[in-house]
Every structure is written in C-alpha cells, then in structure tokens.
N, C-alpha and C positions, 0 to 999 in steps of 0.2 A: 491903280487898276491894272495897268499893263505890266507893272512889275509883279503883280500877284499872279497873272495868267501865264506868264512865261514859263515858270516851272511846270504848270499843268500841261501846257502844250508840249513841252519837252518830254514829259512822262508819257503822254499819249503817242508821240512819235516813236518813243522807244518800244512801247507795246506793240505798235503796228509792225515795226521792224522785226521784233522777236516772233510775231505770228507769221510773217512772211517766211522767215527762216525755217520755222517748224513745218509749214506747208510744203515748202520746196525741198526739204530733206528727204532721202530715200525711205526713212522710217515712216515719215508722214505720208508720202505717196503710197507706200505698201499698205499702211493702215487704212487709207481711203479706198484703195483699189480692191482689197481683199476683205470682205466682211467676215467677221468672226462668228462662227457657229456657236449656238448655245451648248454648254457642257452637258453631256448625257447624265441622266439621273442614275445613281448607283442602283443596281439590281441585287437581288438576294443570291442568285446563282453566279458564282465566279466564272469568268470566261477563260479561254486559253491564254496562258501566260507565255510570252516570247522572251526568252533570256538571251540577252546579247552576250557575245563572247567577252570575257574579262581578261585583261592583261595581267599576267602573273607578276607580282612584285618580287624582287630578290629576297629570298629567305622566307617567303610566304608559302604555305602548303596549299596545294590545289585541292578543292573539294572532291571527295570520292563520288563516282557516278552512282546513280540510283540502281539498286539491285532489282532483278526481275524484269528489266526492260532490255530491249536490244542494245541501247547505249551502254548498259552495264556489263555486257559481255565483252571480255578483253579480246583484242586482236593479237594473234600470235603468228609470227613469221619465223619459220625454222629454215636457216641457211646452213646446209651441211652436205657432206658427201656420203651419207649413210645409205645403205640399201634398205629402203623402207618396206619393200615387199618381201624381204627375207629376214624374219626375226631371228635374233641370235647370231647373225653373221657379222663378220668383220667389216669395217668400212671399206669403201671403194679405194680410198688412198692406200690403206694397208694392202689391199689386194693388188694394186698396181705395183707397190714396192716388192711384194712376193713374186709377181709375174716377171718384173725386171730382173730380180735375183735368179729366178729359174732360167731366164733367157741367157744370162751371163754364164750360167753353169751348164747350158745345153751341150756345148762341144764335149765337155768332160763327161756328161751323162751319156752321150752317144758313144763315146770311145770306151768307157769303163763299165757301163751298166748294160751293155748289149753284146751281141756277138761280133762287134766290129774289131775288137782286139785280136781275136784268134784269126779272123779272116785276113786282115792286113799283114799280120806277121807271116802267115803261111804263104801268101802270094809273094811277099818280099823274099822269102827263102827260095821259092821257085825261080824267081828272076836271078838270084845270086847263084843258084846251083847250075843254071844253064850257062852262066858266064857272060851275060850281056847286061851290064849295070844300068843301061839307059833304055832298054827295050823289054817290056813296056815302061813308059815313063811313070813318074810318081803320080801325076794326075790321073792316069788310067788305073793304076793300082788302087788309089784311094777312092776313085769313083766306083769301080767295080766292087770294092769292099763295102761301100756305103749302100749300094743298091742290093747286094746280097744280104746286108744287115736288115734292110727294110723287108726283104722277102722272108727272112727267117723270123723277124719280130712281128710279122703281120698278125698272127693270132693273138699275141700279147697286146698289140695296139688296139685290135678290135675289142678285146675285153675291157681295156681301159676306157674306150669310147662308150661302150654300152653300160658299164657299171658305174663309171664316175663322171665322164665329161657330159654326156647327154642329160642325165638327171640334174647335174649342176646348172647346165644352160637352161633347162626347163624350170628351174627354181624349186626342185623337189628336195634338195639337200644343200647344206651349207658348204662353204669352201673347205673347212677343216675335215668334214666327213668325206668330201670328194677327194681331197688329197690322200686321206687314209685308204680309201677304196682304190685309188690309182696306184699306190705303191704295192698293193697286195699281188697283182699279176707279175710285177717286176720281181718281187721277192721270190715268188714261186719259180720264175724262169731262172734266176740266178742260183737258187738253191739246187735246182736239178743239175746244174753244170759245176757245182762246187764240191770239192772233196771234203769228206768229214774231218780229216786231220787238219785241214786249213781252218775250218770253223773252230775246231778245238784249240788250235794254236792262238787265234786272235781272242777267243774267250779267255784263255789263260793269260794272255798279255794284258787284257783289260780287267782281269780279276773279277769276272762276272760269276755269279752263282749258277748252279745248274739251271739251264733255261730250255724250255721247249723250242722246237724248231720254228713253229709258227709265231713265237714271241720274240724271235731274235731281232734286234734293231738293225737298221741299215748301216750303221757305222761298224758293224761286225760283218755283215753279209757282203758289202761292196769290196773291201780289201781282200776278203777270202775268195771272192769270185775272181778278182783280177789275178791273184797269185795262181789260182787253178787254171785260168785261161792262159797265162804265160807258160805254165808247165805243159799243158796240152799242145799249145802252138809249137813249142820247141821240139816236142816229141814227134809231131807231124813233120816239122822241118827236117829232122834227122832222117826220117823215112824218105822224104823227097830227095835228099842229097845222095842217098846210097846208089841209085843207078847211074847218076852222072859221075859219081866218084869212081865207079868201076870203069867207065869209059876213059877217065883221066889216067887210071893205072895202066890200062891196056895201051893207050897211045904213048905213054911215057916209056913203057917196056919196049915197044916196037922201035921208038926213036933211039933208045939206048942200044938196042941190038944192031941197028943200022949205023951206029957211030955218029948220029946227028946230035951232038951234044949242044950245039948253039941254037938249035931250033926250039922255040918255046912250045911246050906241050899244049898249052891252052889254045894257041892258034890252030893247031891241027885238030884238037878234040872238039872245038866249037862247032864245026859243020856236022860232026857225028852226033853231038848232043841235040842240035836243032832237028836233025833227021829223025832221031829216035823219038823226040818229043812230038813231032808231027805225026809219025806213023802210029803211035799208040793213042793219038788224040788226047794229048796231055792236059789241055785246059778243061776238057770235059771231065777227065778223071779227077783232076784236082778239085774242081768245083763240086763234083758229086761227093767226093770224100769229105770236103768241108761241111757240106749241108747235112750229110748223114752223121757226122760226128756230134751234132746237137740232138741228142736223143730226148 
C-alpha cells in the first residue's frame, strides 16, 4: 500500500510545485491583475486604419503615396542663387562675377572711356611748360583731373542712372538690357569726341563691313576715342608751351648778349614764367579751355 501511494504523493507534490511557479511568475501575476476584455464584435462599416511606419528593406521599392491627398503632393525644396522675381535674368552668381570683372576694369574705364585722358595730359604739359616738375605734385594733378572728369561726365552719368541703373534696381529690366542701356550714353559721348578718320582706321583694321554709327561696337569706338583724345591733348599741350617757350628765348638772348654763358636760362626764366602764369590767371584759363574743348 505504501509502495503504491509513494508515486501518487510524488506526482501531487510536483503538480503543486508547478502551480506555485505559474502563480508566482510575472505572466501569471499580470494575467490575474489585468482582466481581459471581450473582443469587440466586427461591424459592417470599417473604421479608420492606422498604418505604422514600415522599415524599408534593402532593394525593396517603397509604395507610392496615394494621389489626390495632401500626403500625395510632393515636397520640393529649391536651393539656388537665381533671381526668382526677375524672369529670364542671369543668376546672382553670374552677376557677381560680372560685377567683379567690371570693378577690376574700372580704372581702365575711367582713364580710357571718359575725359580723364585729355585732362591729365594737358595739366601735365602745363606743369612741364612752367618748368617746375614737382609743383603741383602728381597727386594734385590726378585728383584735379578726376574731379574735372566727374564734372564733365555728370550728364552722361545721370543718363546712365535714369535709363539703366534705376530701372534695373527696381526690377523693371534684366541685367543684359540694363548693360546695353548703360553703354548707349557712353557711346554717344565718345563718338562726339572721336574723329571720323580714326573710326575708319579701326574699321579698316578690323575688316568690318560698312556699319552705321549707332551700330558700332565698343571694341572699335574705345581705341578710336583714345587715339583722338591723345591727338587733341598733344595739340593743346603745344599751344600751352608756346608762351613759355617765348620767355625762354628772350631770357636766353639776354643772357647771351650780357656774356653770361654759364648762367642756366631756366633758372632765370622760371620766375618770369610763374609771374606771367599768375598775372593771366593761368589755372582758370587752362581749366576753361579744357572744359570748353568737350563740345
């Protein structure tokens, strides 16, 4: 009897131990503490479906978004340097490159496309004719020439501002049209001071066909204008030298007649030149002649 009941008692003890382990485990405690709600009965109308984000697998194609919904509209981000409010205009990067190029050519443009060339050459001839190489200094000569250039080019600069720069800043025209409008007043100014034979000379060198004056390119107008300005400046310099040359002749003759061979004539004639230049108000006459020479 005892031998028969020992296996039964051992089996009951093992079942009790297993039941205690199940009740004391976290799953058993959670199952006892949280009662399960009955599953809802399926209805005929489907409810909103919440789709969880899916992790794309390598090589797998992502599903296309539904059309006609806000999620289906693509998001576009344009990162660039284009002028969006100016259709047909070049990009800002190209405009910056053009502006830097113009700034690098600004000294050449001021010297060769304005009245600066004639003014600085004539003032240099005046200083040389008087016989004082350092008075006035180069800084004063260049500064006076620059301000006289601004004075003479004032109407042309105003036209460029009104016809090209202001409409471009207001967004009424593109940069290419503004550049073309800005070069028109400069062309007209240079053509008024350029000799016809100089224009024909460069047209012949460039083998251009017969061209109207308003259709001439800048590569023909600018060198023709520079050559004409040099010719005019040297003619004015010759006229400036004449009165001072007469004073040098008179002083040299007087010194020769007095037998003062070792006395430099320039030392004696310098005070007379300065006196003559001051008495006739030379700077006023020279400046007036330069300004009136630009018809």
